[in-house]
C-alpha positions as CSV (number, residue, x, y, z in Angstrom):
1,M,102.0,128.7,197.8
2,L,104.2,131.5,196.8
3,L,102.9,133.4,199.0
4,M,102.7,131.8,202.1
5,L,106.7,130.8,201.5
6,L,107.0,134.7,201.4
7,M,105.3,135.2,204.8
8,L,107.7,132.6,206.2
9,P,110.5,134.3,208.3
10,V,113.8,133.4,206.5
11,E,115.2,131.1,209.1
12,A,112.2,129.0,208.6
13,Q,113.0,127.7,205.1
14,N,116.2,126.1,206.1
15,L,117.6,126.7,203.1
16,S,120.8,124.9,203.0
17,G,119.9,122.1,205.2
18,Q,123.4,121.8,206.0
19,R,124.3,121.0,209.9
20,Y,127.0,123.5,209.4
21,K,125.7,127.0,207.6
22,I,128.4,129.2,206.1
23,A,128.0,133.4,205.9
24,A,130.3,135.8,206.0
25,C,129.6,139.6,207.7
26,D,128.3,142.0,205.1
27,W,130.4,145.1,206.4
28,M,133.5,143.6,205.8
29,M,132.3,142.5,202.3
30,L,131.8,146.3,201.7
31,K,128.2,145.8,201.5
32,R,127.0,147.1,205.1
33,Q,123.0,146.8,204.9
34,K,122.9,146.8,201.4
35,I,120.9,144.2,199.0
36,G,123.5,143.3,197.4
37,A,125.2,141.6,199.9
38,F,122.6,138.8,199.0
39,Q,123.2,138.4,195.2
40,L,126.9,138.6,196.1
41,M,127.0,136.3,198.7
42,K,124.7,133.6,196.0
43,E,127.8,134.4,193.4
44,L,130.1,133.4,196.4
45,G,128.5,130.2,197.2
46,G,127.5,130.9,200.9
47,D,124.5,130.0,202.8
48,G,124.1,133.3,204.3
49,I,125.3,136.8,205.7
50,E,125.7,138.4,209.1
51,M,124.0,141.5,208.6
52,D,125.2,144.8,210.6
53,I,122.2,146.7,212.4
54,G,124.6,150.2,210.9
55,G,127.1,152.3,212.4
56,L,127.0,154.6,215.2
57,G,129.3,157.4,214.9
58,T,128.5,160.4,217.0
59,R,124.6,159.2,217.0
60,D,122.7,158.3,219.7
61,T,121.0,155.4,217.7
62,F,122.3,153.2,214.8
63,D,121.9,154.1,211.5
64,N,119.5,151.5,210.4
65,K,118.0,151.1,207.6
66,F,114.8,149.0,209.5
67,H,113.6,152.4,210.8
68,Q,111.5,152.8,207.4
69,P,108.9,149.8,206.8
70,Y,110.1,149.6,203.1
71,F,113.4,148.0,204.2
72,Q,111.6,145.7,206.5
73,I,109.7,144.2,203.8
74,L,112.7,144.3,201.0
75,F,115.1,142.9,203.1
76,P,113.6,139.4,203.4
77,E,112.1,138.9,200.2
78,T,115.5,139.6,198.6
79,A,117.0,137.1,200.6
80,R,114.5,134.5,199.9
81,K,114.7,136.0,196.0
82,Y,118.6,134.5,195.8
83,N,118.0,131.8,198.9
84,V,120.1,133.1,201.0
85,E,119.8,133.5,204.7
86,I,120.1,136.0,207.5
87,A,122.9,134.2,209.9
88,S,122.4,136.9,212.7
89,V,122.2,140.6,213.4
90,A,125.3,142.7,214.1
91,M,126.3,145.7,216.5
92,S,129.5,146.2,215.3
93,G,129.4,149.9,216.1
94,F,130.6,148.5,219.1
95,Y,134.1,147.3,217.9
96,G,134.8,150.9,218.5
97,Q,132.5,152.1,221.3
98,S,132.1,151.2,224.8
99,F,128.9,149.6,225.9
100,L,129.4,151.5,229.0
101,T,129.0,154.9,227.7
102,H,126.0,154.5,225.8
103,N,123.6,155.7,228.5
104,N,120.6,154.6,225.9
105,Y,121.7,151.1,225.4
106,K,118.1,149.6,226.0
107,V,117.4,151.4,223.1
108,L,120.0,150.3,221.3
109,I,119.2,146.9,222.2
110,N,115.6,147.3,221.3
111,D,116.3,148.4,218.2
112,C,118.6,145.5,217.5
113,I,115.9,143.1,218.7
114,A,113.1,144.7,216.5
115,T,115.3,144.2,213.5
116,M,115.8,140.5,214.4
117,K,111.9,140.1,213.9
118,C,111.8,141.5,210.9
119,V,114.4,139.2,209.0
120,G,113.5,136.2,211.4
121,V,116.8,135.5,213.3
122,K,117.7,134.4,216.8
123,V,121.1,135.4,217.3
124,A,122.7,138.8,217.4
125,F,126.4,139.5,217.9
126,L,127.5,142.0,220.3
127,P,131.4,142.8,220.4
128,L,133.1,144.2,223.7
129,G,135.9,144.9,222.0
130,G,135.5,149.2,222.3
131,I,135.4,149.1,226.1
132,K,138.4,150.9,227.2
133,E,137.6,150.9,230.9
134,D,139.0,147.9,232.8
135,W,136.2,145.5,233.1
136,T,138.5,141.8,233.3
137,K,138.6,142.7,237.3
138,P,136.5,143.3,240.0
139,G,135.2,146.7,240.0
140,Q,132.9,149.5,239.0
141,A,133.5,149.1,235.3
142,R,132.5,145.0,235.7
143,T,129.7,145.5,237.7
144,E,128.0,148.1,235.4
145,L,128.6,146.0,232.4
146,I,127.2,142.5,233.8
147,E,124.4,144.3,234.8
148,R,123.6,145.8,231.4
149,L,124.6,142.5,229.7
150,R,122.0,140.7,232.2
151,C,119.4,143.3,231.2
152,A,120.0,143.3,227.6
153,G,120.2,139.3,227.9
154,D,116.8,139.2,229.7
155,M,115.5,141.3,227.1
156,A,116.6,139.0,224.1
157,A,115.4,135.8,226.1
158,K,112.0,137.3,226.4
159,E,111.8,137.2,222.6
160,N,113.6,133.8,222.4
161,M,116.4,135.5,221.2
162,V,120.4,135.1,222.1
163,I,123.0,138.0,222.6
164,G,126.1,136.6,221.1
165,I,129.6,138.5,223.0
166,R,132.7,138.4,222.0
167,T,135.5,138.8,224.3
168,H,139.1,139.2,224.3
169,L,139.1,136.7,227.6
170,D,140.0,133.1,227.4
171,A,137.2,130.3,227.8
172,K,137.8,130.0,231.3
173,S,137.1,133.4,232.1
174,E,134.0,133.3,230.1
175,L,132.5,130.9,231.6
176,K,133.1,132.9,234.6
177,L,131.8,135.8,232.9
178,L,128.6,133.9,232.2
179,K,128.1,132.9,235.4
180,E,128.0,136.3,236.9
181,I,125.7,137.8,233.9
182,D,123.3,134.8,234.7
183,S,121.2,135.5,231.4
184,E,120.0,132.7,229.3
185,G,120.0,135.3,226.8
186,I,123.8,136.0,226.7
187,K,126.1,133.6,225.2
188,I,129.4,133.8,223.6
189,Y,130.0,134.5,220.1
190,Y,133.4,132.7,219.5
191,S,136.4,134.0,217.7
192,L,139.2,132.2,216.6
193,Q,140.8,135.5,215.9
194,N,141.0,136.1,219.5
195,A,142.1,132.7,220.1
196,L,144.8,132.6,217.8
197,D,146.1,136.5,218.2
198,N,146.3,135.0,222.3
199,K,148.4,131.8,221.6
200,R,145.2,130.0,223.2
201,D,144.3,126.2,222.2
202,V,141.2,126.8,220.1
203,C,140.0,122.7,220.7
204,K,140.4,123.2,224.2
205,E,138.5,126.4,224.7
206,I,135.6,125.0,222.1
207,K,135.4,122.1,224.7
208,L,135.4,124.1,227.6
209,L,132.9,126.2,226.7
210,G,130.6,123.3,225.1
211,K,127.9,123.3,222.7
212,K,125.0,125.2,224.7
213,R,127.6,128.8,225.5
214,I,128.9,129.0,221.7
215,C,125.8,130.3,219.9
216,Q,127.8,131.4,216.8
217,I,131.6,131.6,215.1
218,H,133.4,133.9,213.7
219,F,136.0,131.5,211.7
220,S,138.7,133.6,210.6
221,D,141.9,134.9,211.2
222,T,143.4,138.5,211.4
223,D,144.3,139.4,207.5
224,G,147.4,138.0,206.2
225,V,146.3,135.0,204.3
226,T,143.2,133.4,203.2
227,L,142.0,130.4,205.3
228,P,143.4,127.6,202.8
229,Y,146.3,128.5,203.6
230,N,146.9,129.8,207.2
231,K,149.2,126.9,209.5
232,R,148.2,128.5,213.0
233,F,145.3,126.0,213.1
234,D,144.4,122.7,212.3
235,I,140.9,123.0,210.5
236,N,139.9,119.0,210.9
237,K,140.7,119.0,214.0
238,I,138.7,122.0,214.8
239,K,135.7,120.3,212.9
240,K,136.5,116.7,214.9
241,T,136.1,118.9,218.3
242,L,132.7,120.7,217.1
243,D,131.7,117.1,215.9
244,K,132.5,115.4,219.2
245,I,130.5,117.9,221.8
246,G,127.6,118.2,219.3
247,W,127.5,121.9,218.1
248,S,125.6,123.1,215.1
249,G,125.2,126.2,213.6
250,W,126.8,129.3,211.7
251,L,130.2,129.6,211.0
252,V,130.7,133.4,209.8
253,V,133.7,134.6,207.9
254,E,134.8,138.1,209.1
255,R,138.4,138.8,208.0
256,S,141.4,136.3,206.6
257,R,141.6,138.5,203.6
258,D,145.0,138.1,201.5
259,V,146.8,140.9,202.7
260,N,148.6,141.2,199.1
261,D,145.1,141.5,197.8
262,I,143.1,142.8,200.3
263,R,140.6,144.8,198.5
264,S,139.7,141.9,196.7
265,V,136.1,141.0,198.0
266,K,135.2,137.9,196.0
267,K,138.7,136.5,195.4
268,N,139.3,136.5,199.0
269,F,135.5,135.9,200.6
270,G,134.8,133.5,198.1
271,T,137.9,131.4,198.8
272,N,137.1,130.9,202.3
273,I,133.4,130.2,201.9
274,Q,134.5,127.6,199.5
275,Y,137.2,126.5,201.7
276,L,134.8,125.9,204.7
277,K,131.9,124.6,202.9
278,N,134.2,121.9,201.4
279,I,135.7,120.9,205.1
280,F,132.1,121.6,206.8
281,Q,129.6,120.5,204.6
282,K,131.2,117.7,202.4
Protein backbone atom coordinates (compact mmCIF):
# COMPACT_ATOMS: atom_id res chain seq x y z
CA MET A 1 0.00 0.00 0.00
CA LEU A 2 2.82 2.41 0.90
CA LEU A 3 4.59 1.66 -2.38
CA MET A 4 1.42 2.40 -4.32
CA LEU A 5 1.04 5.72 -2.51
CA LEU A 6 4.62 6.73 -3.30
CA MET A 7 4.03 5.98 -6.98
CA LEU A 8 1.11 8.39 -7.17
CA PRO A 9 1.72 11.91 -8.51
CA VAL A 10 1.85 14.49 -5.73
CA GLU A 11 -1.39 16.14 -6.85
CA ALA A 12 -3.27 12.82 -6.98
CA GLN A 13 -3.27 12.43 -3.23
CA ASN A 14 -5.49 15.53 -2.74
CA LEU A 15 -3.67 16.21 0.51
CA SER A 16 -5.74 19.10 1.85
CA GLY A 17 -9.17 18.31 0.39
CA GLN A 18 -10.05 22.01 0.24
CA ARG A 19 -11.70 24.10 -2.47
CA TYR A 20 -9.06 26.75 -1.83
CA LYS A 21 -5.52 25.64 -1.09
CA ILE A 22 -2.82 27.89 0.31
CA ALA A 23 0.81 27.87 -0.86
CA ALA A 24 3.86 30.13 -0.98
CA CYS A 25 6.72 30.70 -3.41
CA ASP A 26 9.84 28.76 -2.45
CA TRP A 27 12.21 31.39 -3.84
CA MET A 28 10.65 34.17 -1.76
CA MET A 29 11.03 31.99 1.35
CA LEU A 30 14.75 31.68 0.44
CA LYS A 31 14.23 27.99 -0.39
CA ARG A 32 14.51 27.96 -4.19
CA GLN A 33 14.51 24.28 -5.20
CA LYS A 34 15.60 23.29 -1.70
CA ILE A 35 14.28 20.19 0.04
CA GLY A 36 13.88 22.24 3.22
CA ALA A 37 10.95 24.11 1.65
CA PHE A 38 8.64 21.18 2.41
CA GLN A 39 9.48 21.00 6.10
CA LEU A 40 9.21 24.79 6.37
CA MET A 41 5.76 24.77 4.76
CA LYS A 42 4.67 21.99 7.10
CA GLU A 43 5.74 24.14 10.06
CA LEU A 44 3.89 27.16 8.65
CA GLY A 45 0.70 25.13 8.24
CA GLY A 46 0.30 25.66 4.50
CA ASP A 47 -0.86 23.18 1.88
CA GLY A 48 1.88 23.52 -0.70
CA ILE A 49 4.71 25.38 -2.36
CA GLU A 50 5.18 26.98 -5.74
CA MET A 51 8.53 25.54 -6.78
CA ASP A 52 10.85 27.61 -8.90
CA ILE A 53 12.59 25.89 -11.78
CA GLY A 54 15.87 27.70 -11.05
CA GLY A 55 17.51 30.96 -12.03
CA LEU A 56 18.59 31.93 -15.54
CA GLY A 57 21.35 34.47 -15.05
CA THR A 58 23.68 34.37 -18.05
CA ARG A 59 23.04 30.66 -18.66
CA ASP A 60 21.28 29.25 -21.71
CA THR A 61 19.04 27.12 -19.51
CA PHE A 62 17.55 27.10 -16.04
CA ASP A 63 19.72 26.18 -13.05
CA ASN A 64 17.34 23.29 -12.52
CA LYS A 65 18.13 20.49 -10.05
CA PHE A 66 15.68 18.27 -11.93
CA HIS A 67 18.30 17.78 -14.62
CA GLN A 68 19.64 15.19 -12.14
CA PRO A 69 17.66 11.91 -11.69
CA TYR A 70 18.39 11.91 -7.95
CA PHE A 71 16.33 15.07 -7.40
CA GLN A 72 13.55 13.83 -9.70
CA ILE A 73 12.91 11.17 -7.06
CA LEU A 74 13.83 13.09 -3.92
CA PHE A 75 11.51 16.08 -4.31
CA PRO A 76 8.23 14.16 -4.82
CA GLU A 77 9.13 11.74 -2.03
CA THR A 78 9.88 14.60 0.37
CA ALA A 79 6.61 16.31 -0.55
CA ARG A 80 4.72 13.15 0.40
CA LYS A 81 6.74 12.73 3.59
CA TYR A 82 5.61 16.12 4.86
CA ASN A 83 2.15 15.91 3.28
CA VAL A 84 2.85 19.11 1.36
CA GLU A 85 1.85 19.50 -2.28
CA ILE A 86 3.68 21.19 -5.13
CA ALA A 87 1.13 23.68 -6.41
CA SER A 88 2.94 24.77 -9.55
CA VAL A 89 6.34 25.20 -11.18
CA ALA A 90 7.60 28.76 -11.67
CA MET A 91 9.88 30.29 -14.27
CA SER A 92 10.69 33.28 -12.07
CA GLY A 93 13.86 33.96 -14.05
CA PHE A 94 11.65 35.83 -16.50
CA TYR A 95 10.88 38.47 -13.90
CA GLY A 96 14.18 40.04 -14.87
CA GLN A 97 14.72 38.76 -18.41
CA SER A 98 12.76 39.16 -21.61
CA PHE A 99 10.91 36.15 -22.97
CA LEU A 100 11.50 37.72 -26.39
CA THR A 101 15.30 37.62 -26.26
CA HIS A 102 15.68 33.90 -25.51
CA ASN A 103 15.66 32.27 -28.92
CA ASN A 104 15.87 28.86 -27.21
CA TYR A 105 12.53 29.46 -25.46
CA LYS A 106 11.19 26.11 -26.70
CA VAL A 107 14.02 24.32 -24.88
CA LEU A 108 13.22 26.29 -21.72
CA ILE A 109 9.51 25.47 -21.96
CA ASN A 110 10.33 21.79 -22.53
CA ASP A 111 12.54 21.88 -19.43
CA CYS A 112 9.64 23.31 -17.43
CA ILE A 113 7.18 20.72 -18.76
CA ALA A 114 9.58 17.86 -17.97
CA THR A 115 9.89 19.16 -14.40
CA MET A 116 6.12 19.41 -14.09
CA LYS A 117 5.83 15.78 -15.12
CA CYS A 118 8.33 14.77 -12.44
CA VAL A 119 6.36 16.41 -9.65
CA GLY A 120 2.90 15.75 -11.06
CA VAL A 121 1.61 19.32 -11.46
CA LYS A 122 -0.44 20.86 -14.24
CA VAL A 123 0.31 24.57 -13.89
CA ALA A 124 3.45 26.58 -14.66
CA PHE A 125 3.99 30.26 -13.87
CA LEU A 126 5.52 32.58 -16.48
CA PRO A 127 5.93 36.27 -15.56
CA LEU A 128 6.23 38.68 -18.47
CA GLY A 129 7.62 41.48 -16.32
CA GLY A 130 11.14 41.19 -17.70
CA ILE A 131 10.12 42.20 -21.23
CA LYS A 132 11.58 45.64 -21.97
CA GLU A 133 10.18 45.82 -25.51
CA ASP A 134 6.81 47.55 -25.82
CA TRP A 135 4.50 44.66 -26.63
CA THR A 136 1.31 46.29 -25.32
CA LYS A 137 0.61 47.96 -28.68
CA PRO A 138 0.39 46.45 -32.19
CA GLY A 139 3.84 45.91 -33.63
CA GLN A 140 6.68 43.45 -34.10
CA ALA A 141 7.24 42.82 -30.38
CA ARG A 142 3.59 42.00 -29.74
CA THR A 143 3.34 39.79 -32.81
CA GLU A 144 6.45 37.84 -31.79
CA LEU A 145 5.33 37.51 -28.17
CA ILE A 146 1.94 36.18 -29.21
CA GLU A 147 3.55 33.64 -31.55
CA ARG A 148 5.90 32.46 -28.80
CA LEU A 149 3.17 32.21 -26.20
CA ARG A 150 0.92 30.33 -28.62
CA CYS A 151 3.72 27.85 -29.28
CA ALA A 152 4.46 27.47 -25.54
CA GLY A 153 0.77 27.08 -24.79
CA ASP A 154 0.31 24.41 -27.45
CA MET A 155 3.34 22.54 -26.07
CA ALA A 156 1.75 22.57 -22.60
CA ALA A 157 -1.73 21.69 -23.88
CA LYS A 158 -0.39 18.53 -25.54
CA GLU A 159 0.53 17.34 -22.05
CA ASN A 160 -2.79 18.50 -20.56
CA MET A 161 -0.94 21.32 -18.79
CA VAL A 162 -1.33 25.09 -18.54
CA ILE A 163 1.13 27.98 -18.51
CA GLY A 164 -0.19 30.87 -16.47
CA ILE A 165 1.12 34.25 -17.62
CA ARG A 166 1.37 37.24 -15.31
CA THR A 167 1.16 40.64 -16.96
CA HIS A 168 0.77 44.24 -15.84
CA LEU A 169 -2.30 44.64 -18.07
CA ASP A 170 -5.85 45.21 -16.87
CA ALA A 171 -8.36 42.38 -17.20
CA LYS A 172 -9.92 43.72 -20.41
CA SER A 173 -6.51 43.87 -22.08
CA GLU A 174 -5.66 40.39 -20.80
CA LEU A 175 -8.83 39.02 -22.37
CA LYS A 176 -7.78 40.56 -25.68
CA LEU A 177 -4.31 39.06 -25.32
CA LEU A 178 -5.68 35.59 -24.59
CA LYS A 179 -7.91 35.84 -27.66
CA GLU A 180 -4.91 36.74 -29.83
CA ILE A 181 -2.79 33.91 -28.40
CA ASP A 182 -5.64 31.45 -28.97
CA SER A 183 -4.16 28.48 -27.11
CA GLU A 184 -5.83 26.26 -24.52
CA GLY A 185 -2.47 25.99 -22.78
CA ILE A 186 -2.25 29.68 -21.85
CA LYS A 187 -4.26 31.21 -19.00
CA ILE A 188 -3.90 34.16 -16.65
CA TYR A 189 -1.94 33.83 -13.42
CA TYR A 190 -3.77 36.60 -11.59
CA SER A 191 -1.77 38.97 -9.39
CA LEU A 192 -3.43 40.84 -6.55
CA GLN A 193 -0.37 43.08 -6.31
CA ASN A 194 -0.51 44.19 -9.94
CA ALA A 195 -4.15 45.19 -9.61
CA LEU A 196 -3.64 47.07 -6.34
CA ASP A 197 -0.50 48.88 -7.52
CA ASN A 198 -2.44 50.14 -10.55
CA LYS A 199 -5.54 51.05 -8.47
CA ARG A 200 -7.77 48.56 -10.24
CA ASP A 201 -10.83 46.85 -8.75
CA VAL A 202 -9.80 43.27 -7.94
CA CYS A 203 -13.34 41.90 -7.80
CA LYS A 204 -14.36 43.47 -11.12
CA GLU A 205 -11.26 42.03 -12.77
CA ILE A 206 -11.88 38.56 -11.37
CA LYS A 207 -15.48 38.65 -12.61
CA LEU A 208 -14.39 39.82 -16.05
CA LEU A 209 -11.71 37.16 -16.44
CA GLY A 210 -13.96 34.40 -15.09
CA LYS A 211 -13.06 31.09 -13.52
CA LYS A 212 -11.90 29.35 -16.71
CA ARG A 213 -9.23 31.94 -17.56
CA ILE A 214 -7.56 32.21 -14.13
CA CYS A 215 -5.31 29.22 -13.39
CA GLN A 216 -3.85 30.39 -10.05
CA ILE A 217 -3.66 33.56 -7.98
CA HIS A 218 -0.73 35.29 -6.34
CA PHE A 219 -2.65 36.44 -3.29
CA SER A 220 -0.28 38.99 -1.81
CA ASP A 221 0.62 42.66 -2.11
CA THR A 222 3.83 44.64 -2.26
CA ASP A 223 5.96 44.47 0.87
CA GLY A 224 4.88 46.81 3.64
CA VAL A 225 2.58 44.95 6.00
CA THR A 226 1.44 41.36 6.26
CA LEU A 227 -1.99 40.49 4.86
CA PRO A 228 -4.05 40.86 8.09
CA TYR A 229 -3.02 44.53 8.32
CA ASN A 230 -3.44 45.43 4.66
CA LYS A 231 -6.18 48.02 4.05
CA ARG A 232 -5.89 48.09 0.26
CA PHE A 233 -8.42 45.30 -0.33
CA ASP A 234 -11.46 43.62 1.18
CA ILE A 235 -10.54 39.96 1.53
CA ASN A 236 -14.07 38.82 2.36
CA LYS A 237 -15.41 40.55 -0.75
CA ILE A 238 -12.73 38.86 -2.87
CA LYS A 239 -13.67 35.46 -1.42
CA LYS A 240 -17.36 36.08 -2.14
CA THR A 241 -16.46 37.01 -5.71
CA LEU A 242 -14.42 33.85 -6.20
CA ASP A 243 -17.22 31.80 -4.64
CA LYS A 244 -19.78 33.43 -6.93
CA ILE A 245 -17.91 32.70 -10.17
CA GLY A 246 -17.23 29.14 -8.98
CA TRP A 247 -13.45 29.38 -8.98
CA SER A 248 -11.32 26.96 -6.99
CA GLY A 249 -7.60 26.38 -6.79
CA TRP A 250 -4.35 27.65 -5.31
CA LEU A 251 -3.86 30.98 -3.58
CA VAL A 252 -0.11 31.53 -3.52
CA VAL A 253 1.67 33.97 -1.19
CA GLU A 254 4.54 35.76 -2.88
CA ARG A 255 5.23 38.90 -0.85
CA SER A 256 3.28 40.98 1.73
CA ARG A 257 6.21 40.99 4.13
CA ASP A 258 6.45 43.33 7.13
CA VAL A 259 8.84 46.02 5.92
CA ASN A 260 10.15 46.44 9.47
CA ASP A 261 11.03 42.75 9.74
CA ILE A 262 11.43 41.71 6.13
CA ARG A 263 13.96 38.92 6.77
CA SER A 264 11.73 36.99 9.14
CA VAL A 265 10.53 34.26 6.79
CA LYS A 266 8.56 32.29 9.37
CA LYS A 267 6.84 35.36 10.80
CA ASN A 268 5.86 36.92 7.47
CA PHE A 269 4.84 33.82 5.54
CA GLY A 270 3.38 32.08 8.59
CA THR A 271 1.16 35.10 9.31
CA ASN A 272 0.00 35.37 5.69
CA ILE A 273 -0.66 31.66 5.29
CA GLN A 274 -2.68 31.35 8.48
CA TYR A 275 -4.70 34.45 7.62
CA LEU A 276 -5.65 33.05 4.22
CA LYS A 277 -6.49 29.66 5.71
CA ASN A 278 -8.74 31.29 8.32
CA ILE A 279 -10.64 33.16 5.60
CA PHE A 280 -10.74 30.61 2.79
CA GLN A 281 -10.82 27.31 4.64
CA LYS A 282 -13.08 28.02 7.60
